[in-house]
C-alpha positions as CSV (number, residue, x, y, z in Angstrom):
1,M,4.0,4.9,-4.8
2,R,3.3,7.4,-2.1
3,A,2.4,5.6,1.1
4,A,-0.4,8.0,2.2
5,A,-3.0,5.3,2.5
6,L,-1.8,1.8,2.8
7,Y,-4.8,-0.5,3.3
8,S,-6.9,-2.4,0.9
9,A,-10.7,-2.6,1.0
10,A,-10.2,-5.4,3.5
11,G,-8.1,-3.3,5.8
12,S,-10.3,-0.2,5.4
13,L,-13.4,-2.3,6.1
14,L,-11.7,-3.9,9.1
15,L,-10.7,-0.6,10.7
16,T,-14.1,0.9,10.1
17,T,-16.0,-2.1,11.4
18,L,-13.7,-2.5,14.5
19,A,-13.6,0.9,16.1
20,A,2.0,9.2,-14.3
21,A,3.5,10.5,-17.5
22,P,6.6,9.0,-19.2
23,A,9.9,10.2,-17.6
24,G,12.6,11.6,-19.7
25,G,16.3,11.2,-18.9
26,T,18.2,8.1,-17.8
27,P,18.1,6.9,-14.3
28,G,21.3,6.8,-12.4
29,T,23.0,3.4,-12.6
30,A,25.7,3.7,-10.0
31,H,26.0,0.8,-7.5
32,V,23.5,-1.4,-9.3
33,P,24.4,-5.0,-8.7
34,A,23.5,-7.8,-11.2
35,A,20.2,-9.7,-10.8
36,P,20.1,-12.0,-7.8
37,G,21.6,-15.4,-8.4
38,A,22.0,-18.8,-7.0
39,A,23.3,-17.8,-3.6
40,E,20.1,-16.1,-2.6
41,A,18.1,-19.0,-3.9
42,R,20.1,-21.5,-1.9
43,G,19.9,-19.2,1.1
44,T,16.1,-19.1,0.8
45,A,15.9,-22.9,0.7
46,V,18.1,-23.2,3.8
47,A,16.0,-20.6,5.7
48,A,12.7,-22.3,4.7
49,A,13.9,-25.7,5.8
50,R,14.9,-24.3,9.2
51,A,11.6,-22.5,9.5
52,R,9.6,-25.6,8.7
53,A,11.5,-27.5,11.4
54,A,11.1,-24.8,14.0
55,G,7.5,-23.7,13.2
56,I,6.0,-20.7,15.0
57,D,5.3,-20.7,18.7
58,F,2.1,-18.8,18.9
59,G,1.1,-17.1,22.1
60,P,-0.7,-14.0,23.4
61,C,-0.3,-10.9,21.2
62,P,1.6,-8.0,22.8
63,A,-0.9,-5.1,23.4
64,A,1.3,-2.7,21.5
65,E,1.2,-4.9,18.4
66,V,-2.5,-5.7,18.1
67,P,-4.4,-3.8,20.8
68,G,-7.6,-5.3,22.0
69,T,-6.9,-8.7,20.4
70,P,-9.6,-11.3,20.9
71,A,-8.5,-14.5,22.6
72,G,-8.6,-16.4,19.3
73,V,-5.9,-14.3,17.8
74,R,-2.4,-15.4,18.7
75,C,1.1,-14.0,17.8
76,G,4.6,-15.3,17.2
77,T,7.7,-14.7,15.3
78,V,9.7,-16.3,12.4
79,S,13.4,-15.9,11.9
80,V,14.7,-15.0,8.4
81,P,18.2,-14.1,7.2
82,L,19.0,-10.4,6.9
83,D,21.0,-11.4,3.8
84,Y,19.8,-14.4,1.9
85,A,23.2,-14.8,0.3
86,H,24.5,-15.6,3.8
87,P,21.7,-17.6,5.5
88,D,24.0,-18.5,8.5
89,G,24.7,-14.8,9.2
90,T,22.6,-12.2,11.0
91,Q,19.0,-13.3,11.6
92,I,16.0,-11.0,12.0
93,R,12.6,-11.9,13.5
94,L,9.3,-11.1,11.8
95,T,6.1,-10.8,13.9
96,V,3.2,-13.0,12.8
97,S,-0.5,-13.1,13.9
98,R,-3.0,-15.9,13.4
99,A,-6.7,-16.7,13.9
100,R,-7.3,-20.4,13.3
101,A,-10.0,-21.4,10.8
102,T,-13.3,-21.6,12.6
103,Q,-14.4,-24.6,10.5
104,K,-18.0,-23.4,11.1
105,D,-20.5,-22.9,8.3
106,P,-21.7,-19.2,8.9
107,H,-25.1,-20.2,7.7
108,N,-25.3,-23.4,9.7
109,S,-23.3,-23.4,13.0
110,K,-23.8,-27.2,13.4
111,R,-22.1,-27.9,10.1
112,R,-18.3,-28.4,10.2
113,I,-16.3,-27.3,7.2
114,P,-12.8,-28.7,6.2
115,R,-9.9,-26.5,6.8
116,Q,-8.0,-25.5,3.6
117,G,-4.8,-24.1,5.2
118,S,-3.4,-20.7,5.8
119,L,-4.3,-17.5,4.0
120,V,-1.5,-14.9,4.3
121,F,-2.3,-11.3,3.8
122,N,-0.1,-8.2,3.0
123,P,-1.8,-4.8,2.9
124,G,0.9,-3.0,0.8
125,G,2.9,0.1,1.4
126,P,5.8,-0.6,1.4
127,G,5.7,-0.1,5.2
128,A,2.3,-1.3,6.2
129,S,1.7,-4.0,8.8
130,G,-0.8,-6.8,8.3
131,M,-0.9,-7.8,12.0
132,Y,-4.5,-6.8,12.2
133,F,-5.7,-9.1,9.4
134,P,-6.9,-12.0,11.6
135,L,-9.5,-9.7,13.1
136,I,-11.2,-9.5,9.7
137,G,-12.8,-12.9,10.4
138,T,-15.3,-11.2,12.7
139,V,-16.7,-9.2,9.7
140,P,-19.7,-11.1,8.3
141,R,-18.7,-10.9,4.6
142,W,-15.3,-12.6,5.5
143,Q,-16.7,-15.4,7.7
144,R,-16.9,-18.0,4.9
145,I,-13.2,-17.5,4.2
146,A,-12.4,-17.4,7.9
147,A,-14.2,-20.8,8.3
148,V,-11.8,-22.6,6.0
149,Y,-8.5,-20.7,6.4
150,D,-6.2,-19.8,9.2
151,L,-6.0,-16.0,8.8
152,I,-2.4,-14.9,8.9
153,G,-1.1,-11.4,9.2
154,Y,2.5,-10.3,9.6
155,A,4.7,-7.3,9.8
156,P,7.3,-7.4,6.9
157,R,10.9,-6.8,7.5
158,G,11.5,-3.3,8.9
159,V,7.9,-2.8,10.0
160,G,6.7,-2.5,13.6
161,R,8.7,-4.9,15.7
162,S,10.1,-6.8,12.7
163,A,13.7,-5.5,12.8
164,P,12.3,-1.9,12.6
165,L,13.8,0.7,10.3
166,S,14.0,4.4,11.2
167,C,15.3,7.4,9.3
168,E,14.6,10.3,11.8
169,D,13.5,10.9,15.3
170,P,9.8,10.1,15.4
171,K,9.3,13.2,17.6
172,R,10.3,15.3,14.6
173,F,8.4,13.4,12.0
174,F,5.1,15.3,12.0
175,K,5.8,18.8,10.8
176,A,2.8,21.1,10.8
177,P,1.7,23.3,9.3
178,T,3.5,22.8,6.0
179,A,3.3,24.2,2.5
180,A,2.2,22.2,-0.6
181,P,2.7,24.4,-3.7
182,V,1.5,22.9,-6.9
183,H,4.1,25.0,-8.9
184,P,6.9,25.4,-6.4
185,S,9.4,28.2,-6.6
186,E,13.1,27.6,-7.1
187,A,13.8,28.5,-3.5
188,Y,11.2,26.0,-2.3
189,K,12.7,23.3,-4.5
190,R,16.2,23.9,-3.1
191,E,14.8,23.6,0.4
192,R,13.2,20.2,-0.4
193,V,16.3,18.9,-2.1
194,A,18.2,19.7,1.0
195,E,15.6,17.9,3.1
196,A,15.7,14.9,0.8
197,K,19.5,14.7,1.1
198,A,19.3,15.0,4.9
199,Y,16.6,12.3,5.1
200,A,18.7,9.9,3.0
201,R,21.7,10.5,5.3
202,G,19.4,9.9,8.3
203,C,18.4,6.5,6.9
204,A,22.0,5.5,6.6
205,R,23.0,6.8,10.0
206,R,20.1,5.2,11.9
207,S,19.9,1.9,10.0
208,G,23.6,1.3,9.2
209,S,24.8,-1.5,6.9
210,R,21.5,-3.4,7.1
211,L,19.7,-0.7,5.1
212,R,20.5,-2.3,1.8
213,F,18.7,-5.6,2.7
214,Y,15.2,-4.0,2.8
215,T,14.0,-4.9,-0.7
216,S,11.0,-6.3,-2.5
217,L,13.0,-9.4,-3.5
218,N,13.8,-10.1,0.2
219,N,10.1,-9.5,1.0
220,A,9.3,-12.3,-1.5
221,R,11.9,-14.6,0.0
222,D,10.6,-13.8,3.5
223,L,7.2,-14.8,2.3
224,D,8.5,-18.2,1.3
225,V,10.1,-18.7,4.7
226,L,6.8,-17.8,6.4
227,R,5.0,-20.3,4.2
228,A,7.4,-23.0,5.4
229,A,7.1,-21.9,9.0
230,L,3.3,-22.3,8.8
231,G,3.8,-25.9,7.6
232,E,2.3,-25.2,4.2
233,D,3.7,-26.9,1.1
234,R,2.1,-24.2,-1.1
235,L,1.2,-20.6,-0.3
236,T,-2.3,-19.1,-0.4
237,F,-1.8,-15.3,-0.5
238,L,-3.8,-12.2,-0.7
239,G,-1.8,-9.1,-1.5
240,A,-3.1,-5.6,-1.9
241,S,-1.4,-2.6,-3.5
242,Y,2.3,-2.9,-3.1
243,G,1.7,-6.4,-1.8
244,T,0.7,-7.4,-5.3
245,Y,4.2,-6.4,-6.5
246,F,6.1,-8.7,-4.3
247,G,3.3,-11.3,-4.7
248,A,4.0,-11.2,-8.4
249,L,7.8,-11.5,-7.6
250,Y,7.0,-14.5,-5.5
251,A,5.0,-16.1,-8.3
252,A,7.9,-15.7,-10.7
253,M,10.5,-16.8,-8.2
254,F,8.6,-19.7,-6.6
255,P,5.9,-20.7,-9.0
256,S,5.7,-24.3,-7.7
257,H,5.1,-23.0,-4.2
258,V,1.9,-21.2,-5.1
259,R,-1.5,-22.7,-4.3
260,R,-3.8,-19.7,-4.8
261,M,-2.9,-16.0,-5.1
262,V,-5.2,-12.9,-5.1
263,L,-3.6,-9.7,-6.3
264,D,-5.9,-6.8,-5.3
265,A,-5.2,-3.3,-6.8
266,A,-2.3,-4.7,-8.8
267,V,0.9,-2.6,-9.2
268,D,2.6,-2.5,-12.6
269,P,5.5,-5.0,-12.4
270,D,7.2,-3.7,-15.6
271,P,10.8,-3.4,-14.5
272,R,11.2,-0.2,-16.6
273,K,8.7,1.5,-14.4
274,V,9.9,0.4,-10.9
275,W,9.6,2.9,-9.2
276,Y,10.3,6.3,-10.8
277,R,8.0,6.0,-13.7
278,S,5.4,4.3,-11.6
279,N,5.2,7.3,-9.4
280,L,4.8,9.7,-12.3
281,E,2.0,7.6,-13.6
282,Q,0.4,7.5,-10.2
283,S,0.5,11.3,-10.0
284,A,-1.3,11.6,-13.3
285,A,-3.9,9.1,-12.2
286,F,-4.6,11.0,-9.0
287,E,-5.4,14.1,-11.1
288,D,-8.2,12.1,-12.8
289,R,-9.5,10.8,-9.5
290,W,-9.4,14.3,-8.0
291,A,-11.6,15.3,-10.9
292,D,-14.0,12.4,-10.1
293,F,-14.3,13.7,-6.5
294,R,-14.9,17.3,-7.6
295,R,-17.7,16.2,-10.0
296,W,-19.3,14.2,-7.2
297,I,-19.2,17.3,-4.9
298,A,-20.7,19.4,-7.7
299,R,-23.6,17.0,-8.1
300,H,-24.3,17.5,-4.4
301,D,-24.2,21.3,-4.3
302,D,-27.5,21.3,-2.4
303,V,-25.6,19.7,0.5
304,Y,-22.1,21.2,0.3
305,R,-22.7,24.5,-1.4
306,L,-19.3,24.4,-3.1
307,G,-20.5,25.0,-6.6
308,T,-22.4,23.1,-9.4
309,T,-19.3,22.5,-11.5
310,S,-16.0,20.8,-11.1
311,A,-14.2,24.1,-11.7
312,R,-16.2,25.9,-9.0
313,V,-15.2,23.2,-6.5
314,Q,-11.6,23.5,-7.5
315,R,-11.8,27.2,-6.9
316,G,-13.1,26.6,-3.4
317,Y,-10.3,24.2,-2.7
318,D,-7.7,26.8,-4.0
319,I,-9.2,29.5,-1.8
320,A,-8.9,27.2,1.2
321,R,-5.3,26.5,0.4
322,E,-4.5,30.2,0.0
323,R,-6.2,31.0,3.3
324,L,-4.3,28.2,5.1
325,A,-1.1,29.4,3.7
326,G,-1.8,32.7,5.4
327,K,-3.1,31.3,8.7
328,A,-3.0,27.7,9.7
329,A,-6.3,26.3,11.0
330,G,-5.9,25.3,14.6
331,G,-2.3,26.4,14.3
332,K,-1.5,23.0,12.7
333,V,-3.4,22.7,9.4
334,G,-1.6,24.4,6.5
335,P,-1.8,23.6,2.7
336,G,0.2,20.4,3.3
337,Q,-2.2,19.0,5.8
338,L,-5.2,20.0,3.5
339,Q,-3.4,18.1,0.7
340,N,-2.8,15.0,2.7
341,V,-6.4,14.7,4.0
342,F,-7.8,15.2,0.5
343,L,-5.3,12.8,-1.0
344,T,-6.9,10.0,1.1
345,A,-10.1,10.7,-0.7
346,G,-8.3,9.7,-3.9
347,Y,-7.9,6.3,-2.4
348,Y,-11.3,5.7,-0.9
349,E,-14.7,7.0,-1.9
350,D,-15.9,6.4,1.7
351,Y,-13.9,9.5,2.6
352,W,-15.6,11.8,0.1
353,P,-18.5,13.0,2.3
354,S,-16.3,13.9,5.3
355,R,-13.8,15.8,3.2
356,A,-16.4,17.7,1.3
357,A,-18.2,18.6,4.5
358,A,-15.0,19.8,6.1
359,L,-14.1,22.0,3.1
360,S,-17.5,23.5,3.0
361,A,-17.5,24.2,6.8
362,Y,-14.0,25.8,6.6
363,L,-14.9,28.1,3.7
364,R,-17.9,29.2,5.8
365,G,-15.9,30.0,8.9
366,D,-15.9,26.8,10.8
367,P,-12.4,25.2,10.7
368,R,-13.1,22.5,13.4
369,P,-14.1,19.6,11.0
370,L,-11.0,20.2,8.9
371,V,-8.8,20.4,12.0
372,R,-10.2,17.2,13.3
373,L,-9.5,15.4,10.1
374,A,-6.1,16.9,9.3
375,V,-4.1,17.5,12.4
376,P,-1.5,14.8,12.8
377,D,-1.9,12.7,16.0
378,P,1.3,12.7,18.0
379,K,0.5,9.2,19.3
380,T,0.9,7.8,15.8
381,A,4.2,9.5,15.1
382,A,6.4,6.5,15.8
383,E,4.3,4.2,13.6
384,A,4.1,6.8,10.8
385,E,7.9,7.5,10.9
386,N,8.6,3.7,10.7
387,A,6.2,3.3,7.8
388,S,7.9,6.2,5.9
389,A,11.3,4.7,6.5
390,V,10.4,1.3,5.2
391,Y,8.6,2.8,2.2
392,T,11.6,4.9,1.3
393,A,14.2,2.1,1.9
394,V,12.3,-0.5,-0.2
395,E,11.5,1.8,-3.1
396,C,15.0,3.3,-3.2
397,N,16.8,0.0,-2.9
398,D,14.6,-1.8,-5.4
399,A,15.7,-0.1,-8.6
400,P,17.8,2.7,-10.3
401,W,16.5,6.2,-9.8
402,P,17.6,9.4,-11.6
403,T,20.4,10.9,-9.6
404,D,20.3,14.2,-11.4
405,W,17.9,16.7,-9.9
406,E,17.4,18.3,-13.3
407,V,15.7,15.1,-14.5
408,W,13.3,15.2,-11.6
409,D,12.7,18.9,-12.0
410,R,12.0,18.6,-15.8
411,D,9.7,15.6,-15.6
412,N,7.6,16.8,-12.6
413,T,7.4,20.4,-14.0
414,R,6.0,19.1,-17.2
415,L,3.6,16.7,-15.5
416,A,2.4,19.4,-13.0
417,R,1.2,21.5,-15.9
418,V,-1.6,18.9,-16.5
419,A,-1.7,17.1,-13.2
420,P,-1.0,19.6,-10.4
421,F,-3.0,18.0,-7.6
422,E,-0.4,15.4,-6.4
423,T,2.7,15.7,-8.7
424,W,5.1,17.7,-6.6
425,D,4.1,16.2,-3.2
426,N,4.7,12.8,-4.7
427,A,8.0,13.8,-6.2
428,F,9.3,15.3,-2.9
429,T,8.2,12.2,-1.0
430,N,10.4,10.0,-3.2
431,L,13.3,12.5,-3.8
432,P,15.6,10.8,-1.1
433,C,16.0,8.1,-3.7
434,A,18.0,10.5,-5.9
435,Y,20.6,10.7,-3.1
436,W,20.3,7.2,-1.7
437,P,23.5,5.8,0.0
438,A,22.8,2.1,-0.4
439,P,23.3,-0.1,-3.5
440,R,20.3,-0.3,-6.0
441,Q,18.8,-3.6,-7.2
442,R,17.8,-4.3,-10.8
443,P,14.1,-5.2,-10.8
444,L,13.2,-8.7,-11.7
445,D,11.5,-9.1,-15.1
446,V,8.3,-10.8,-13.8
447,R,7.1,-13.5,-16.2
448,T,5.7,-17.0,-16.0
449,G,5.0,-19.3,-18.8
450,P,1.9,-21.4,-19.5
451,G,1.4,-24.1,-16.9
452,E,4.2,-22.9,-14.6
453,L,1.7,-21.3,-12.1
454,P,-1.8,-22.0,-10.9
455,P,-4.4,-19.5,-12.0
456,V,-3.9,-16.2,-10.2
457,L,-6.9,-13.9,-9.5
458,I,-6.3,-10.2,-10.2
459,L,-8.8,-7.6,-8.9
460,A,-8.8,-4.0,-10.0
461,A,-10.9,-0.9,-10.0
462,E,-10.8,0.8,-13.4
463,R,-10.2,4.3,-12.0
464,D,-7.8,3.4,-9.1
465,A,-5.3,6.2,-8.8
466,A,-2.9,4.6,-6.3
467,A,-2.5,1.6,-8.6
468,P,-3.4,2.7,-12.1
469,Y,-5.4,0.2,-14.1
470,Q,-2.6,-0.3,-16.6
471,G,-0.8,-2.2,-13.8
472,A,-3.5,-4.8,-13.6
473,L,-3.5,-5.3,-17.3
474,E,0.3,-5.7,-17.3
475,T,0.3,-8.1,-14.4
476,N,-2.4,-10.1,-16.3
477,R,-0.1,-10.3,-19.4
478,R,2.9,-11.3,-17.4
479,L,1.4,-14.1,-15.3
480,A,0.3,-16.7,-17.7
481,G,-3.1,-18.2,-16.9
482,S,-4.1,-15.3,-14.6
483,V,-7.6,-13.8,-14.7
484,L,-8.6,-10.2,-14.2
485,V,-11.8,-9.1,-12.6
486,T,-12.5,-5.3,-13.1
487,E,-14.8,-3.1,-11.1
488,R,-15.9,-0.8,-13.9
489,D,-16.0,3.0,-13.5
490,A,-14.9,2.7,-9.8
491,G,-11.7,4.0,-8.2
492,T,-11.4,2.6,-4.6
493,H,-8.0,1.3,-3.9
494,G,-8.4,-2.3,-3.1
495,I,-11.8,-4.0,-3.8
496,A,-11.5,-7.5,-2.2
497,G,-14.1,-8.0,0.6
498,G,-15.6,-4.5,0.0
499,P,-19.3,-3.7,-0.7
500,N,-19.4,-5.0,-4.3
501,A,-21.1,-8.4,-4.1
502,C,-20.1,-9.3,-7.7
503,V,-16.4,-8.9,-6.9
504,N,-16.8,-10.8,-3.6
505,G,-18.5,-13.6,-5.5
506,Y,-15.4,-14.1,-7.7
507,L,-13.2,-13.8,-4.6
508,D,-15.1,-16.5,-2.7
509,A,-15.3,-18.8,-5.7
510,Y,-11.6,-18.6,-6.1
511,L,-10.5,-18.9,-2.4
512,L,-13.1,-21.4,-1.4
513,Q,-13.3,-23.6,-4.5
514,G,-10.3,-22.6,-6.7
515,R,-12.7,-21.5,-9.5
516,V,-11.8,-18.5,-11.8
517,P,-13.7,-17.0,-14.7
518,A,-12.9,-18.4,-18.1
519,R,-11.7,-15.0,-19.2
520,H,-11.3,-11.4,-18.1
521,T,-14.6,-10.2,-16.7
522,S,-16.0,-7.2,-15.0
523,C,-18.5,-6.1,-12.4
524,A,-20.7,-3.0,-12.3
525,P,-19.4,-0.3,-9.9
526,R,-20.5,0.0,-6.3
527,R,-23.0,2.7,-5.4
528,P,-21.3,6.1,-4.9
529,P,-21.3,7.4,-1.3
530,A,-24.3,9.3,-0.1
531,A,-23.8,13.0,0.5
532,V,-24.1,14.0,4.2
533,R,-23.7,17.4,5.8
534,S,-21.6,16.2,8.8
535,A,-17.8,15.9,8.5
536,K,-17.8,12.9,10.8
537,G,-15.8,10.0,9.5
538,A,-12.2,8.9,9.0
């Protein structure tokens, strides 16, 4: 999964408020160890026992970690083994944030509500930090949950200050302007293959022998150690996007340790799809979501003047891409930056008005709105480079990938004929995995039997492109007793705590009372965004 937008509805809301097709060929199988065995399980138990005894010493949050932190949010660290097969070996420290349960009824401040424990959040990625999560308790629609739960965020291994990974000099990470051909030439492909090989070598050079230990299985084990360090016998977890994948791994590996689990924008856990086929399916889904966006723009031609049909809007986008290839806007915005800023609209409908307005303005001679949205901010380079490194390491380590460029070329050339919007950009983002220097894992076959696991609540938007809906259906099939709530005809990536009151009703009933619907149910879609002429917005 491309890590262009990493936050769920909860994260997107917080930041706003607080201001593929089947693959042919056989994946390479070199350096693929057997499934993890007893050594890692014993190591996890040892690490969890130590963490429970040590607890977490919470204190003020470093300004660089959670800027502007309210006094009620505290930070600390928990130690976990780098390699769970050797729990007495090298230890790394994960940063953790917490806001204690207010125990105040948001509708009656004099009424005290019993605390239910800790709610741990992961926003996905791989490569995203959840350190900001405790701040969500200040948002009105989250206050009932914040009343009964300590809100716990953390930075997974490799992220932020949690034994950070790096694959290149952050000063060189933002490259602009860049190209983004939908049907790349052979020369351009050779250039990107060389870049992928260099990036993989950089990961090995800058991260050394520890690179192999940044995996989804270890993320699940870290989650169990964090549970123990928080003093919880059973985990209450909210995972979004990629966070649903290692949440599902956790459910399969530690079913008796689960209290409640919400999987929002569920990623397909089928081991045959992790991660090469998943990315192909994601690229196909983004084509559909891009078509949804174009149709919305066409319905608002009176505002954006980009055409009354999807095809006319596409032509305007193509013209902008061609112009930017000839002359970068602001010296920094080329076709690659245009692609990146419109890709985020595939994740979140809230971005549609600002992107449409920027495109309209650019085509009429005013590049400033597009430049404001698309020029990379150098101040975020270190964070972005770190997120990219973790994303690449986890996905490349997790599973076999094709090691023959011809397989990538064939599969993505075929897919790009019907899904040109994101196919090749996604492929080139993941291409270092073809040349990865570390051993590959075999993905765990996630399954739980009846009665092994408490009911899990799965949330999904039917037209989510970043986590195609099939993933929610597959997760529902594999976790016995789980229940799926679908937002029909909607495509926002992550729907927990967003504007849909129906979805939030099921979320609150589950987290506050443990109630789930008797069967798979659905909610009507949220209102589409209003068209506005201004390009202001994220």
